[in-house]
C-alpha positions as CSV (number, residue, x, y, z in Angstrom):
1,X,27.7,0.0,56.7
2,X,25.4,1.2,59.5
3,X,28.5,2.6,61.2
4,X,29.6,4.4,58.0
5,X,26.2,6.1,57.9
6,X,26.6,6.9,61.6
7,X,30.0,8.6,60.9
8,X,28.3,10.4,58.0
9,X,25.8,12.0,60.4
10,X,28.8,14.1,61.6
11,X,29.5,15.5,58.2
12,X,29.7,19.3,57.9
13,X,28.7,19.4,54.2
14,X,25.0,20.3,53.7
15,X,25.1,18.9,50.1
16,X,25.9,15.3,51.0
17,X,26.9,13.4,54.1
18,X,29.5,10.7,53.5
19,X,31.1,8.5,56.1
20,X,33.9,5.9,56.0
21,X,35.0,3.2,58.3
22,X,38.3,1.2,58.3
23,X,37.9,-2.4,59.5
24,X,40.4,-5.2,59.9
25,X,39.8,-8.5,61.6
26,X,36.4,-7.4,62.6
27,X,37.9,-4.4,64.5
28,X,37.1,-0.8,63.7
29,X,40.4,1.0,63.3
30,X,39.1,4.4,62.2
31,X,36.1,6.5,61.2
32,X,35.8,9.6,59.1
33,X,33.3,11.9,57.5
34,X,33.4,14.7,54.9
35,X,33.8,18.3,55.9
36,X,36.1,21.4,56.4
37,X,39.6,21.0,57.8
38,X,39.8,21.2,61.6
39,X,39.8,24.7,63.0
40,X,38.2,26.2,59.8
41,X,34.6,27.3,59.7
42,X,32.5,24.6,57.9
43,X,29.9,25.1,55.3
44,X,27.1,25.3,57.9
45,X,29.0,28.1,59.6
46,X,30.4,30.0,56.6
47,X,28.4,28.8,53.7
48,X,29.5,26.5,50.9
49,X,32.6,27.3,48.8
50,X,31.4,26.2,45.4
51,X,33.2,26.7,42.1
52,X,31.4,26.4,38.9
53,X,32.7,24.1,36.2
54,X,31.3,22.8,32.9
55,X,31.6,19.2,31.9
56,X,30.5,17.4,28.7
57,X,27.7,14.9,29.1
58,X,26.1,13.2,26.1
59,X,27.6,15.8,23.8
60,X,26.3,18.8,25.8
61,X,28.1,21.1,28.2
62,X,26.5,20.8,31.6
63,X,27.0,23.3,34.5
64,X,28.3,21.6,37.7
65,X,29.2,23.0,41.1
66,X,32.1,21.5,43.1
67,X,32.9,22.2,46.7
68,X,36.4,23.3,47.4
69,X,36.1,23.5,51.2
70,X,35.3,19.9,52.2
71,X,37.8,17.1,52.6
72,X,36.2,13.8,51.5
73,X,35.5,11.1,54.1
74,X,38.0,8.7,52.4
75,X,40.7,11.3,52.5
76,X,40.1,12.0,56.2
77,X,40.2,8.3,56.9
78,X,43.6,8.0,55.3
79,X,44.9,11.1,57.1
80,X,43.8,9.7,60.5
81,X,44.8,6.0,60.3
82,X,48.2,4.3,60.2
83,X,49.4,2.7,57.1
84,X,50.2,-0.6,58.9
85,X,46.7,-0.7,60.2
86,X,45.4,-0.3,56.6
87,X,47.3,-3.3,55.2
88,X,44.7,-5.8,54.1
89,X,41.9,-3.9,55.7
90,X,38.4,-3.1,54.4
91,X,37.0,0.4,53.9
92,X,33.2,0.7,54.3
93,X,32.0,4.0,52.7
94,X,28.5,5.3,52.2
95,X,29.3,6.4,48.7
96,X,31.4,4.9,45.9
97,X,34.7,6.9,46.0
98,X,35.4,9.5,43.4
99,X,38.4,9.1,41.1
100,X,40.8,11.0,43.4
101,X,39.7,9.0,46.5
102,X,39.9,5.7,44.5
103,X,43.4,6.6,43.5
104,X,44.4,7.4,47.1
105,X,42.8,4.3,48.5
106,X,44.6,2.2,45.8
107,X,47.8,3.4,47.3
108,X,46.8,3.0,50.9
109,X,47.3,-0.8,51.4
110,X,43.6,-1.7,51.8
111,X,42.2,-4.9,50.3
112,X,38.6,-4.1,49.8
113,X,36.2,-1.1,49.4
114,X,32.5,-1.7,50.2
115,X,30.0,1.1,49.3
116,X,26.3,1.7,49.2
117,X,25.5,4.7,46.9
118,X,27.0,4.5,43.4
119,X,28.9,7.3,41.7
120,X,28.6,7.2,38.0
121,X,31.5,9.5,37.0
122,X,34.9,7.8,36.1
123,X,33.5,4.4,37.2
124,X,35.3,2.4,34.5
125,X,38.6,4.0,35.1
126,X,38.3,3.5,38.9
127,X,37.3,-0.2,38.5
128,X,40.2,-0.8,36.2
129,X,42.7,0.7,38.6
130,X,41.3,-1.3,41.6
131,X,41.4,-4.5,39.5
132,X,45.0,-3.8,38.5
133,X,45.8,-3.3,42.2
134,X,43.9,-6.4,43.3
135,X,41.5,-4.4,45.5
136,X,37.9,-5.8,45.7
137,X,35.2,-3.2,45.0
138,X,31.8,-4.4,46.4
139,X,28.5,-2.6,45.9
140,X,25.8,-3.2,48.6
141,X,22.9,-2.2,46.3
142,X,20.2,-3.8,48.5
143,X,21.4,-2.2,51.7
144,X,19.0,0.1,53.6
145,X,20.5,2.7,55.8
146,X,19.2,3.2,59.4
147,X,16.2,5.6,59.5
148,X,17.1,9.2,59.6
149,X,20.7,8.7,58.5
150,X,20.4,8.6,54.7
151,X,21.3,11.9,53.0
152,X,20.8,12.4,49.3
153,X,22.5,15.0,47.1
154,X,21.0,18.5,47.4
155,X,21.0,20.2,44.0
């Protein structure tokens, strides 16, 4: 997990730094972080591309902002690793994957997802999908990231 946080330190999203590592047989096969596509100005250079949405929470409509510039760390990891390397591998990711990333990881051939920071939205749906696929989801709740690498959400 330390290495996932190290990868996250390269993220180009000022709101949250997320890193992901692909490991198989104790070998690192890939690293990734969240940010703008290659060759495109990132959020630090061009500012965040946020869209406003409204979601229902506890019977009330709550305003949310969603980034449309950044590619998630898990998505980048899948883009830059080979499918045969992913077969039976473990993904270590700083944050529990969102629904879209969970769905993509479920189709990638991995055997396990290990994460540190929980993501509350769509948790039941994501867990059910991973259980159906036989993919282990493991939360490292007591893990402490290396000093200076932990990034919280900026609201």
